All heavy atoms as TSV, in Angstrom:
chain	resi	resn	atom	element	x	y	z
A	1	MET	N	N	29.662	36.287	-50.449
A	1	MET	CA	C	30.232	36.569	-49.150
A	1	MET	C	C	31.758	36.614	-49.228
A	1	MET	O	O	32.370	37.489	-48.687
A	1	MET	CB	C	29.782	35.488	-48.163
A	1	MET	CG	C	29.796	35.941	-46.769
A	1	MET	SD	S	28.603	34.952	-45.905
A	1	MET	CE	C	29.444	34.552	-44.478
A	2	GLY	N	N	32.388	35.696	-49.962
A	2	GLY	CA	C	33.806	35.675	-50.087
A	2	GLY	C	C	34.315	36.746	-51.045
A	2	GLY	O	O	35.496	37.092	-50.989
A	3	ASP	N	N	33.446	37.270	-51.915
A	3	ASP	CA	C	33.856	38.264	-52.920
A	3	ASP	C	C	34.386	39.540	-52.283
A	3	ASP	O	O	35.386	40.078	-52.672
A	3	ASP	CB	C	32.729	38.583	-53.862
A	3	ASP	CG	C	32.730	37.679	-55.091
A	3	ASP	OD1	O	33.735	36.966	-55.298
A	3	ASP	OD2	O	31.722	37.665	-55.844
A	4	SER	N	N	33.635	40.068	-51.309
A	4	SER	CA	C	34.021	41.357	-50.709
A	4	SER	C	C	35.327	41.211	-49.906
A	4	SER	O	O	36.164	42.094	-49.924
A	4	SER	CB	C	32.906	41.895	-49.810
A	4	SER	OG	O	32.695	41.012	-48.703
A	5	THR	N	N	35.475	40.062	-49.253
A	5	THR	CA	C	36.736	39.832	-48.501
A	5	THR	C	C	37.888	39.691	-49.460
A	5	THR	O	O	38.957	40.218	-49.215
A	5	THR	CB	C	36.594	38.556	-47.623
A	5	THR	OG1	O	35.446	38.679	-46.793
A	5	THR	CG2	C	37.824	38.346	-46.793
A	6	GLU	N	N	37.694	38.984	-50.557
A	6	GLU	CA	C	38.758	38.771	-51.539
A	6	GLU	C	C	39.114	40.108	-52.190
A	6	GLU	O	O	40.274	40.399	-52.398
A	6	GLU	CB	C	38.294	37.773	-52.594
A	6	GLU	CG	C	39.346	37.393	-53.593
A	6	GLU	CD	C	38.870	36.340	-54.576
A	6	GLU	OE1	O	38.189	35.382	-54.140
A	6	GLU	OE2	O	39.152	36.522	-55.780
A	7	LYS	N	N	38.087	40.931	-52.533
A	7	LYS	CA	C	38.358	42.226	-53.141
A	7	LYS	C	C	39.118	43.141	-52.176
A	7	LYS	O	O	40.058	43.826	-52.612
A	7	LYS	CB	C	37.055	42.860	-53.583
A	7	LYS	CG	C	37.234	44.096	-54.404
A	7	LYS	CD	C	35.919	44.612	-54.947
A	7	LYS	CE	C	36.141	45.815	-55.835
A	7	LYS	NZ	N	34.907	46.298	-56.390
A	8	THR	N	N	38.764	43.132	-50.917
A	8	THR	CA	C	39.449	43.962	-49.919
A	8	THR	C	C	40.886	43.514	-49.749
A	8	THR	O	O	41.801	44.307	-49.635
A	8	THR	CB	C	38.702	43.875	-48.576
A	8	THR	OG1	O	37.350	44.240	-48.760
A	8	THR	CG2	C	39.340	44.796	-47.551
A	9	ALA	N	N	41.127	42.193	-49.768
A	9	ALA	CA	C	42.467	41.648	-49.619
A	9	ALA	C	C	43.313	42.075	-50.811
A	9	ALA	O	O	44.470	42.449	-50.659
A	9	ALA	CB	C	42.444	40.162	-49.496
A	10	LYS	N	N	42.762	42.001	-52.007
A	10	LYS	CA	C	43.485	42.404	-53.211
A	10	LYS	C	C	43.813	43.885	-53.172
A	10	LYS	O	O	44.932	44.306	-53.512
A	10	LYS	CB	C	42.693	42.101	-54.479
A	10	LYS	CG	C	42.708	40.632	-54.846
A	10	LYS	CD	C	41.955	40.416	-56.126
A	10	LYS	CE	C	41.877	38.952	-56.522
A	10	LYS	NZ	N	41.108	38.736	-57.739
A	11	THR	N	N	42.851	44.680	-52.742
A	11	THR	CA	C	43.044	46.146	-52.691
A	11	THR	C	C	44.129	46.486	-51.667
A	11	THR	O	O	45.003	47.299	-51.961
A	11	THR	CB	C	41.734	46.847	-52.312
A	11	THR	OG1	O	40.738	46.462	-53.241
A	11	THR	CG2	C	41.884	48.335	-52.311
A	12	SER	N	N	44.103	45.853	-50.500
A	12	SER	CA	C	45.120	46.151	-49.521
A	12	SER	C	C	46.481	45.634	-49.951
A	12	SER	O	O	47.497	46.260	-49.647
A	12	SER	CB	C	44.751	45.569	-48.140
A	12	SER	OG	O	44.729	44.159	-48.190
A	13	PHE	N	N	46.525	44.506	-50.654
A	13	PHE	CA	C	47.776	43.988	-51.169
A	13	PHE	C	C	48.419	44.961	-52.141
A	13	PHE	O	O	49.591	45.318	-52.018
A	13	PHE	CB	C	47.558	42.643	-51.814
A	13	PHE	CG	C	48.777	42.071	-52.487
A	13	PHE	CD1	C	49.810	41.547	-51.725
A	13	PHE	CD2	C	48.895	42.061	-53.865
A	13	PHE	CE1	C	50.950	41.034	-52.344
A	13	PHE	CE2	C	50.020	41.566	-54.486
A	13	PHE	CZ	C	51.049	41.035	-53.714
A	14	PHE	N	N	47.635	45.398	-53.131
A	14	PHE	CA	C	48.168	46.332	-54.140
A	14	PHE	C	C	48.459	47.698	-53.566
A	14	PHE	O	O	49.387	48.397	-53.955
A	14	PHE	CB	C	47.242	46.436	-55.346
A	14	PHE	CG	C	47.274	45.183	-56.192
A	14	PHE	CD1	C	46.153	44.378	-56.299
A	14	PHE	CD2	C	48.426	44.834	-56.883
A	14	PHE	CE1	C	46.189	43.225	-57.077
A	14	PHE	CE2	C	48.477	43.681	-57.637
A	14	PHE	CZ	C	47.357	42.876	-57.735
A	15	GLY	N	N	47.697	48.093	-52.526
A	15	GLY	CA	C	47.961	49.360	-51.831
A	15	GLY	C	C	49.273	49.277	-51.074
A	15	GLY	O	O	50.066	50.247	-51.040
A	16	GLY	N	N	49.542	48.091	-50.512
A	16	GLY	CA	C	50.835	47.882	-49.817
A	16	GLY	C	C	52.004	47.933	-50.790
A	16	GLY	O	O	53.063	48.486	-50.497
A	17	ILE	N	N	51.798	47.340	-51.965
A	17	ILE	CA	C	52.850	47.377	-52.976
A	17	ILE	C	C	53.142	48.831	-53.383
A	17	ILE	O	O	54.277	49.227	-53.505
A	17	ILE	CB	C	52.481	46.524	-54.194
A	17	ILE	CG1	C	52.498	45.045	-53.851
A	17	ILE	CG2	C	53.407	46.785	-55.369
A	17	ILE	CD1	C	52.029	44.161	-54.974
A	18	LYS	N	N	52.070	49.590	-53.599
A	18	LYS	CA	C	52.228	50.973	-54.008
A	18	LYS	C	C	52.984	51.793	-52.936
A	18	LYS	O	O	53.873	52.562	-53.278
A	18	LYS	CB	C	50.843	51.589	-54.275
A	18	LYS	CG	C	50.865	52.964	-54.827
A	18	LYS	CD	C	49.468	53.451	-55.167
A	18	LYS	CE	C	49.502	54.855	-55.727
A	18	LYS	NZ	N	48.161	55.352	-56.024
A	19	SER	N	N	52.653	51.576	-51.690
A	19	SER	CA	C	53.335	52.313	-50.628
A	19	SER	C	C	54.806	51.913	-50.504
A	19	SER	O	O	55.671	52.732	-50.230
A	19	SER	CB	C	52.619	52.152	-49.311
A	19	SER	OG	O	52.731	50.820	-48.834
A	20	GLU	N	N	55.081	50.634	-50.738
A	20	GLU	CA	C	56.496	50.140	-50.701
A	20	GLU	C	C	57.293	50.721	-51.866
A	20	GLU	O	O	58.460	51.055	-51.720
A	20	GLU	CB	C	56.555	48.627	-50.720
A	20	GLU	CG	C	56.072	47.991	-49.450
A	20	GLU	CD	C	56.906	48.361	-48.240
A	20	GLU	OE1	O	58.123	48.500	-48.349
A	20	GLU	OE2	O	56.309	48.572	-47.162
A	21	PHE	N	N	56.690	50.860	-53.036
A	21	PHE	CA	C	57.379	51.450	-54.189
A	21	PHE	C	C	57.714	52.897	-53.953
A	21	PHE	O	O	58.723	53.397	-54.484
A	21	PHE	CB	C	56.557	51.268	-55.472
A	21	PHE	CG	C	56.950	50.090	-56.273
A	21	PHE	CD1	C	56.271	48.891	-56.166
A	21	PHE	CD2	C	58.002	50.150	-57.181
A	21	PHE	CE1	C	56.630	47.770	-56.901
A	21	PHE	CE2	C	58.379	49.048	-57.922
A	21	PHE	CZ	C	57.676	47.869	-57.780
A	22	LYS	N	N	56.941	53.574	-53.162
A	22	LYS	CA	C	57.229	54.987	-52.840
A	22	LYS	C	C	58.461	55.112	-51.956
A	22	LYS	O	O	59.111	56.141	-51.933
A	22	LYS	CB	C	56.028	55.661	-52.178
A	22	LYS	CG	C	54.875	55.880	-53.109
A	22	LYS	CD	C	53.702	56.538	-52.399
A	22	LYS	CE	C	52.526	56.705	-53.370
A	22	LYS	NZ	N	51.379	57.307	-52.701
A	23	LYS	N	N	58.801	54.029	-51.213
A	23	LYS	CA	C	59.963	54.087	-50.318
A	23	LYS	C	C	61.286	53.807	-51.060
A	23	LYS	O	O	62.336	53.991	-50.487
A	23	LYS	CB	C	59.784	53.042	-49.213
A	23	LYS	CG	C	58.623	53.285	-48.286
A	23	LYS	CD	C	58.492	52.183	-47.276
A	23	LYS	CE	C	57.278	52.279	-46.432
A	23	LYS	NZ	N	57.144	51.174	-45.493
A	24	ILE	N	N	61.210	53.304	-52.271
A	24	ILE	CA	C	62.432	52.948	-53.009
A	24	ILE	C	C	63.192	54.200	-53.402
A	24	ILE	O	O	62.624	55.176	-53.861
A	24	ILE	CB	C	62.076	52.151	-54.294
A	24	ILE	CG1	C	61.417	50.840	-53.928
A	24	ILE	CG2	C	63.317	51.916	-55.140
A	24	ILE	CD1	C	60.902	50.053	-55.119
A	25	THR	N	N	64.502	54.140	-53.147
A	25	THR	CA	C	65.376	55.228	-53.617
A	25	THR	C	C	66.171	54.664	-54.799
A	25	THR	O	O	66.995	53.754	-54.629
A	25	THR	CB	C	66.316	55.711	-52.511
A	25	THR	OG1	O	67.069	54.630	-52.011
A	25	THR	CG2	C	65.554	56.365	-51.398
A	26	TRP	N	N	65.957	55.166	-55.980
A	26	TRP	CA	C	66.606	54.684	-57.163
A	26	TRP	C	C	67.969	55.342	-57.288
A	26	TRP	O	O	68.137	56.508	-56.981
A	26	TRP	CB	C	65.738	55.001	-58.402
A	26	TRP	CG	C	64.395	54.353	-58.348
A	26	TRP	CD1	C	63.233	54.907	-57.986
A	26	TRP	CD2	C	64.105	52.983	-58.619
A	26	TRP	NE1	N	62.219	53.980	-58.040
A	26	TRP	CE2	C	62.721	52.791	-58.418
A	26	TRP	CE3	C	64.889	51.891	-59.003
A	26	TRP	CZ2	C	62.099	51.552	-58.619
A	26	TRP	CZ3	C	64.261	50.652	-59.197
A	26	TRP	CH2	C	62.880	50.525	-58.994
A	27	PRO	N	N	68.968	54.574	-57.776
A	27	PRO	CA	C	70.301	55.194	-57.936
A	27	PRO	C	C	70.305	56.212	-59.096
A	27	PRO	O	O	69.548	56.100	-60.042
A	27	PRO	CB	C	71.193	53.986	-58.276
A	27	PRO	CG	C	70.279	52.959	-58.858
A	27	PRO	CD	C	68.938	53.189	-58.202
A	28	ASP	N	N	71.191	57.206	-58.904
A	28	ASP	CA	C	71.286	58.157	-60.015
A	28	ASP	C	C	72.133	57.583	-61.153
A	28	ASP	O	O	72.661	56.450	-61.049
A	28	ASP	CB	C	71.864	59.482	-59.526
A	28	ASP	CG	C	73.261	59.349	-58.941
A	28	ASP	OD1	O	73.775	58.234	-58.831
A	28	ASP	OD2	O	73.858	60.410	-58.592
A	29	ARG	N	N	72.247	58.298	-62.238
A	29	ARG	CA	C	72.917	57.792	-63.433
A	29	ARG	C	C	74.363	57.407	-63.173
A	29	ARG	O	O	74.840	56.373	-63.650
A	29	ARG	CB	C	72.812	58.865	-64.523
A	29	ARG	CG	C	73.241	58.393	-65.872
A	29	ARG	CD	C	73.058	59.527	-66.898
A	29	ARG	NE	N	73.177	59.046	-68.229
A	29	ARG	CZ	C	72.134	58.667	-69.002
A	29	ARG	NH1	N	70.922	58.738	-68.546
A	29	ARG	NH2	N	72.371	58.250	-70.222
A	30	LYS	N	N	75.075	58.218	-62.394
A	30	LYS	CA	C	76.500	58.001	-62.129
A	30	LYS	C	C	76.666	56.686	-61.333
A	30	LYS	O	O	77.524	55.851	-61.662
A	30	LYS	CB	C	77.080	59.176	-61.363
A	30	LYS	CG	C	78.524	59.068	-61.099
A	30	LYS	CD	C	79.031	60.307	-60.320
A	30	LYS	CE	C	80.481	60.197	-59.944
A	30	LYS	NZ	N	80.919	61.349	-59.173
A	31	ASP	N	N	75.893	56.507	-60.267
A	31	ASP	CA	C	75.985	55.291	-59.436
A	31	ASP	C	C	75.585	54.060	-60.255
A	31	ASP	O	O	76.199	52.984	-60.134
A	31	ASP	CB	C	75.082	55.384	-58.223
A	31	ASP	CG	C	75.640	56.361	-57.204
A	31	ASP	OD1	O	76.854	56.620	-57.206
A	31	ASP	OD2	O	74.833	56.859	-56.370
A	32	LEU	N	N	74.565	54.189	-61.085
A	32	LEU	CA	C	74.112	53.070	-61.897
A	32	LEU	C	C	75.211	52.645	-62.871
A	32	LEU	O	O	75.460	51.449	-63.055
A	32	LEU	CB	C	72.843	53.461	-62.665
A	32	LEU	CG	C	72.199	52.352	-63.510
A	32	LEU	CD1	C	71.727	51.223	-62.614
A	32	LEU	CD2	C	71.034	52.913	-64.291
A	33	LEU	N	N	75.877	53.596	-63.487
A	33	LEU	CA	C	76.962	53.305	-64.413
A	33	LEU	C	C	78.135	52.588	-63.680
A	33	LEU	O	O	78.655	51.595	-64.178
A	33	LEU	CB	C	77.444	54.565	-65.084
A	33	LEU	CG	C	78.571	54.392	-66.080
A	33	LEU	CD1	C	78.128	53.525	-67.271
A	33	LEU	CD2	C	79.114	55.742	-66.569
A	34	LYS	N	N	78.494	53.087	-62.503
A	34	LYS	CA	C	79.596	52.482	-61.730
A	34	LYS	C	C	79.261	51.064	-61.358
A	34	LYS	O	O	80.083	50.150	-61.471
A	34	LYS	CB	C	79.893	53.313	-60.508
A	34	LYS	CG	C	80.645	54.611	-60.791
A	34	LYS	CD	C	80.787	55.564	-59.607
A	34	LYS	CE	C	81.111	54.935	-58.316
A	34	LYS	NZ	N	81.299	55.919	-57.253
A	35	GLN	N	N	78.034	50.823	-60.900
A	35	GLN	CA	C	77.628	49.494	-60.481
A	35	GLN	C	C	77.543	48.556	-61.670
A	35	GLN	O	O	77.901	47.371	-61.569
A	35	GLN	CB	C	76.284	49.564	-59.750
A	35	GLN	CG	C	76.403	50.241	-58.407
A	35	GLN	CD	C	75.046	50.465	-57.756
A	35	GLN	OE1	O	74.015	50.124	-58.291
A	35	GLN	NE2	N	75.062	51.072	-56.571
A	36	SER	N	N	77.083	49.042	-62.793
A	36	SER	CA	C	76.987	48.212	-64.013
A	36	SER	C	C	78.374	47.805	-64.493
A	36	SER	O	O	78.599	46.661	-64.860
A	36	SER	CB	C	76.233	48.962	-65.118
A	36	SER	OG	O	74.928	49.239	-64.721
A	37	VAL	N	N	79.320	48.752	-64.486
A	37	VAL	CA	C	80.681	48.426	-64.866
A	37	VAL	C	C	81.301	47.412	-63.927
A	37	VAL	O	O	81.988	46.490	-64.370
A	37	VAL	CB	C	81.556	49.726	-64.931
A	37	VAL	CG1	C	83.045	49.411	-65.070
A	37	VAL	CG2	C	81.082	50.611	-66.094
A	38	ALA	N	N	81.013	47.544	-62.644
A	38	ALA	CA	C	81.554	46.581	-61.665
A	38	ALA	C	C	80.983	45.186	-61.910
A	38	ALA	O	O	81.727	44.224	-61.892
A	38	ALA	CB	C	81.208	47.059	-60.256
A	39	VAL	N	N	79.684	45.082	-62.180
A	39	VAL	CA	C	79.064	43.779	-62.426
A	39	VAL	C	C	79.622	43.148	-63.682
A	39	VAL	O	O	79.970	41.945	-63.697
A	39	VAL	CB	C	77.527	43.912	-62.526
A	39	VAL	CG1	C	76.887	42.682	-63.045
A	39	VAL	CG2	C	76.933	44.275	-61.163
A	40	VAL	N	N	79.756	43.894	-64.748
A	40	VAL	CA	C	80.284	43.349	-66.002
A	40	VAL	C	C	81.745	42.918	-65.837
A	40	VAL	O	O	82.155	41.837	-66.272
A	40	VAL	CB	C	80.111	44.368	-67.147
A	40	VAL	CG1	C	80.883	43.915	-68.387
A	40	VAL	CG2	C	78.650	44.566	-67.462
A	41	SER	N	N	82.523	43.750	-65.146
A	41	SER	CA	C	83.954	43.436	-64.941
A	41	SER	C	C	84.120	42.155	-64.130
A	41	SER	O	O	84.913	41.270	-64.499
A	41	SER	CB	C	84.662	44.594	-64.230
A	41	SER	OG	O	84.557	45.761	-64.961
A	42	ILE	N	N	83.404	42.046	-63.042
A	42	ILE	CA	C	83.471	40.854	-62.178
A	42	ILE	C	C	82.990	39.646	-62.939
A	42	ILE	O	O	83.592	38.545	-62.854
A	42	ILE	CB	C	82.690	41.046	-60.893
A	42	ILE	CG1	C	83.432	42.086	-60.025
A	42	ILE	CG2	C	82.503	39.757	-60.144
A	42	ILE	CD1	C	82.653	42.542	-58.808
A	43	SER	N	N	81.957	39.775	-63.767
A	43	SER	CA	C	81.465	38.643	-64.543
A	43	SER	C	C	82.520	38.167	-65.539
A	43	SER	O	O	82.702	36.957	-65.731
A	43	SER	CB	C	80.191	39.035	-65.289
A	43	SER	OG	O	79.174	39.389	-64.394
A	44	VAL	N	N	83.223	39.110	-66.179
A	44	VAL	CA	C	84.245	38.713	-67.165
A	44	VAL	C	C	85.407	38.014	-66.445
A	44	VAL	O	O	85.917	36.992	-66.903
A	44	VAL	CB	C	84.734	39.970	-67.929
A	44	VAL	CG1	C	86.020	39.672	-68.705
A	44	VAL	CG2	C	83.647	40.475	-68.830
A	45	VAL	N	N	85.832	38.540	-65.285
A	45	VAL	CA	C	86.927	37.926	-64.509
A	45	VAL	C	C	86.540	36.526	-64.076
A	45	VAL	O	O	87.335	35.570	-64.226
A	45	VAL	CB	C	87.329	38.824	-63.345
A	45	VAL	CG1	C	88.282	38.069	-62.402
A	45	VAL	CG2	C	87.952	40.099	-63.853
A	46	VAL	N	N	85.358	36.350	-63.494
A	46	VAL	CA	C	84.917	35.048	-63.053
A	46	VAL	C	C	84.788	34.095	-64.245
A	46	VAL	O	O	85.160	32.907	-64.135
A	46	VAL	CB	C	83.600	35.144	-62.242
A	46	VAL	CG1	C	83.013	33.773	-61.967
A	46	VAL	CG2	C	83.836	35.872	-60.945
A	47	GLY	N	N	84.267	34.550	-65.350
A	47	GLY	CA	C	84.162	33.732	-66.545
A	47	GLY	C	C	85.528	33.280	-67.053
A	47	GLY	O	O	85.720	32.103	-67.427
A	48	ALA	N	N	86.520	34.147	-67.004
A	48	ALA	CA	C	87.888	33.787	-67.395
A	48	ALA	C	C	88.486	32.734	-66.432
A	48	ALA	O	O	89.121	31.788	-66.888
A	48	ALA	CB	C	88.771	35.040	-67.440
A	49	ILE	N	N	88.264	32.924	-65.161
A	49	ILE	CA	C	88.769	31.940	-64.173
A	49	ILE	C	C	88.139	30.580	-64.430
A	49	ILE	O	O	88.820	29.561	-64.413
A	49	ILE	CB	C	88.491	32.439	-62.753
A	49	ILE	CG1	C	89.388	33.649	-62.432
A	49	ILE	CG2	C	88.736	31.341	-61.706
A	49	ILE	CD1	C	89.058	34.371	-61.157
A	50	ILE	N	N	86.813	30.542	-64.641
A	50	ILE	CA	C	86.153	29.275	-64.898
A	50	ILE	C	C	86.675	28.656	-66.185
A	50	ILE	O	O	86.868	27.437	-66.244
A	50	ILE	CB	C	84.626	29.493	-64.937
A	50	ILE	CG1	C	84.126	29.810	-63.551
A	50	ILE	CG2	C	83.916	28.251	-65.486
A	50	ILE	CD1	C	82.668	30.236	-63.488
A	51	ALA	N	N	86.916	29.433	-67.214
A	51	ALA	CA	C	87.416	28.927	-68.474
A	51	ALA	C	C	88.815	28.302	-68.309
A	51	ALA	O	O	89.092	27.213	-68.824
A	51	ALA	CB	C	87.468	30.014	-69.525
A	52	VAL	N	N	89.670	28.971	-67.561
A	52	VAL	CA	C	91.012	28.436	-67.313
A	52	VAL	C	C	90.937	27.151	-66.510
A	52	VAL	O	O	91.613	26.154	-66.848
A	52	VAL	CB	C	91.899	29.485	-66.591
A	52	VAL	CG1	C	93.192	28.863	-66.054
A	52	VAL	CG2	C	92.197	30.646	-67.495
A	53	LEU	N	N	90.135	27.118	-65.448
A	53	LEU	CA	C	89.959	25.901	-64.669
A	53	LEU	C	C	89.414	24.757	-65.541
A	53	LEU	O	O	89.850	23.614	-65.428
A	53	LEU	CB	C	89.075	26.141	-63.472
A	53	LEU	CG	C	89.686	27.008	-62.361
A	53	LEU	CD1	C	88.616	27.316	-61.300
A	53	LEU	CD2	C	90.878	26.341	-61.745
A	54	ASP	N	N	88.454	25.062	-66.372
A	54	ASP	CA	C	87.881	24.064	-67.244
A	54	ASP	C	C	88.920	23.511	-68.192
A	54	ASP	O	O	89.027	22.275	-68.398
A	54	ASP	CB	C	86.717	24.625	-68.030
A	54	ASP	CG	C	86.064	23.628	-68.965
A	54	ASP	OD1	O	85.709	22.533	-68.477
A	54	ASP	OD2	O	85.918	23.957	-70.167
A	55	PHE	N	N	89.759	24.363	-68.757
A	55	PHE	CA	C	90.820	23.959	-69.658
A	55	PHE	C	C	91.818	23.039	-68.934
A	55	PHE	O	O	92.227	21.986	-69.468
A	55	PHE	CB	C	91.551	25.205	-70.211
A	55	PHE	CG	C	92.690	24.896	-71.081
A	55	PHE	CD1	C	92.487	24.526	-72.402
A	55	PHE	CD2	C	94.006	25.022	-70.622
A	55	PHE	CE1	C	93.558	24.275	-73.245
A	55	PHE	CE2	C	95.082	24.745	-71.437
A	55	PHE	CZ	C	94.857	24.365	-72.766
A	56	LEU	N	N	92.194	23.436	-67.713
A	56	LEU	CA	C	93.170	22.621	-66.966
A	56	LEU	C	C	92.575	21.264	-66.582
A	56	LEU	O	O	93.280	20.236	-66.714
A	56	LEU	CB	C	93.596	23.385	-65.687
A	56	LEU	CG	C	94.439	24.636	-65.939
A	56	LEU	CD1	C	94.670	25.367	-64.636
A	56	LEU	CD2	C	95.753	24.307	-66.618
A	57	VAL	N	N	91.362	21.211	-66.144
A	57	VAL	CA	C	90.725	19.950	-65.779
A	57	VAL	C	C	90.558	19.078	-67.011
A	57	VAL	O	O	90.815	17.862	-66.966
A	57	VAL	CB	C	89.375	20.174	-65.085
A	57	VAL	CG1	C	88.602	18.895	-64.913
A	57	VAL	CG2	C	89.595	20.840	-63.736
A	58	GLN	N	N	90.153	19.664	-68.116
A	58	GLN	CA	C	89.982	18.883	-69.344
A	58	GLN	C	C	91.303	18.224	-69.774
A	58	GLN	O	O	91.308	17.052	-70.093
A	58	GLN	CB	C	89.462	19.825	-70.441
A	58	GLN	CG	C	89.256	19.117	-71.783
A	58	GLN	CD	C	88.801	20.103	-72.846
A	58	GLN	OE1	O	88.605	21.269	-72.564
A	58	GLN	NE2	N	88.628	19.621	-74.064
A	59	HIS	N	N	92.358	18.984	-69.756
A	59	HIS	CA	C	93.660	18.422	-70.182
A	59	HIS	C	C	94.206	17.465	-69.111
A	59	HIS	O	O	94.901	16.489	-69.461
A	59	HIS	CB	C	94.670	19.534	-70.536
A	59	HIS	CG	C	94.314	20.184	-71.834
A	59	HIS	ND1	N	94.499	19.563	-73.010
A	59	HIS	CD2	C	93.801	21.386	-72.133
A	59	HIS	CE1	C	94.119	20.329	-74.010
A	59	HIS	NE2	N	93.670	21.447	-73.490
A	60	GLY	N	N	93.963	17.720	-67.881
A	60	GLY	CA	C	94.356	16.816	-66.803
A	60	GLY	C	C	93.679	15.468	-66.928
A	60	GLY	O	O	94.338	14.433	-66.825
A	61	VAL	N	N	92.406	15.473	-67.228
A	61	VAL	CA	C	91.667	14.215	-67.427
A	61	VAL	C	C	92.169	13.516	-68.662
A	61	VAL	O	O	92.351	12.285	-68.684
A	61	VAL	CB	C	90.151	14.495	-67.475
A	61	VAL	CG1	C	89.400	13.249	-67.960
A	61	VAL	CG2	C	89.638	14.947	-66.132
A	62	ARG	N	N	92.466	14.260	-69.722
A	62	ARG	CA	C	92.921	13.657	-70.956
A	62	ARG	C	C	94.292	12.995	-70.700
A	62	ARG	O	O	94.535	11.891	-71.203
A	62	ARG	CB	C	93.071	14.715	-72.060
A	62	ARG	CG	C	93.498	14.104	-73.398
A	62	ARG	CD	C	93.567	15.102	-74.508
A	62	ARG	NE	N	92.246	15.689	-74.719
A	62	ARG	CZ	C	92.054	16.940	-75.156
A	62	ARG	NH1	N	93.091	17.702	-75.430
A	62	ARG	NH2	N	90.846	17.425	-75.320
A	63	ILE	N	N	95.188	13.646	-69.961
A	63	ILE	CA	C	96.488	13.070	-69.652
A	63	ILE	C	C	96.333	11.789	-68.844
A	63	ILE	O	O	96.983	10.764	-69.082
A	63	ILE	CB	C	97.376	14.082	-68.921
A	63	ILE	CG1	C	97.800	15.201	-69.867
A	63	ILE	CG2	C	98.599	13.403	-68.309
A	63	ILE	CD1	C	98.478	16.386	-69.190
A	64	LEU	N	N	95.426	11.812	-67.874
A	64	LEU	CA	C	95.221	10.627	-67.016
A	64	LEU	C	C	94.630	9.471	-67.756
A	64	LEU	O	O	94.882	8.302	-67.453
A	64	LEU	CB	C	94.339	10.975	-65.804
A	64	LEU	CG	C	94.957	11.908	-64.750
A	64	LEU	CD1	C	93.932	12.293	-63.699
A	64	LEU	CD2	C	96.153	11.206	-64.096
A	65	THR	N	N	93.752	9.737	-68.708
A	65	THR	CA	C	93.087	8.664	-69.451
A	65	THR	C	C	93.900	8.127	-70.587
A	65	THR	O	O	93.555	7.025	-71.105
A	65	THR	CB	C	91.715	9.139	-69.947
A	65	THR	OG1	O	91.895	10.263	-70.794
A	65	THR	CG2	C	90.764	9.450	-68.799
A	66	THR	N	N	94.944	8.798	-71.035
A	66	THR	CA	C	95.733	8.296	-72.150
A	66	THR	C	C	96.806	7.320	-71.705
A	66	THR	O	O	97.378	6.625	-72.534
A	66	THR	CB	C	96.386	9.430	-72.939
A	66	THR	OG1	O	97.170	10.211	-72.063
A	66	THR	CG2	C	95.352	10.271	-73.643
A	67	PHE	N	N	97.099	7.243	-70.443
A	67	PHE	CA	C	98.117	6.279	-69.971
A	67	PHE	C	C	97.553	4.917	-69.773
A	67	PHE	O	O	96.564	4.548	-69.490
A	67	PHE	CB	C	98.727	6.751	-68.640
A	67	PHE	CG	C	99.675	7.916	-68.797
A	67	PHE	CD1	C	99.462	9.095	-68.137
A	67	PHE	CD2	C	100.756	7.841	-69.679
A	67	PHE	CE1	C	100.312	10.179	-68.270
A	67	PHE	CE2	C	101.637	8.904	-69.815
A	67	PHE	CZ	C	101.420	10.064	-69.136
């Protein structure tokens, strides 16, 4: 009794996924390249900022603990 209901639920679930995938608009090659460059650039900048802050905090703690 539960099998047919479960099978129908699975079918409608995957049917819903299929219909949602048809609505997706994928970026073209140019947009994808621009967005990828932006993500990598921002990641490098944020990584550099974190590295500088880490360096400053590390040396600040070292100075405070040596006195």
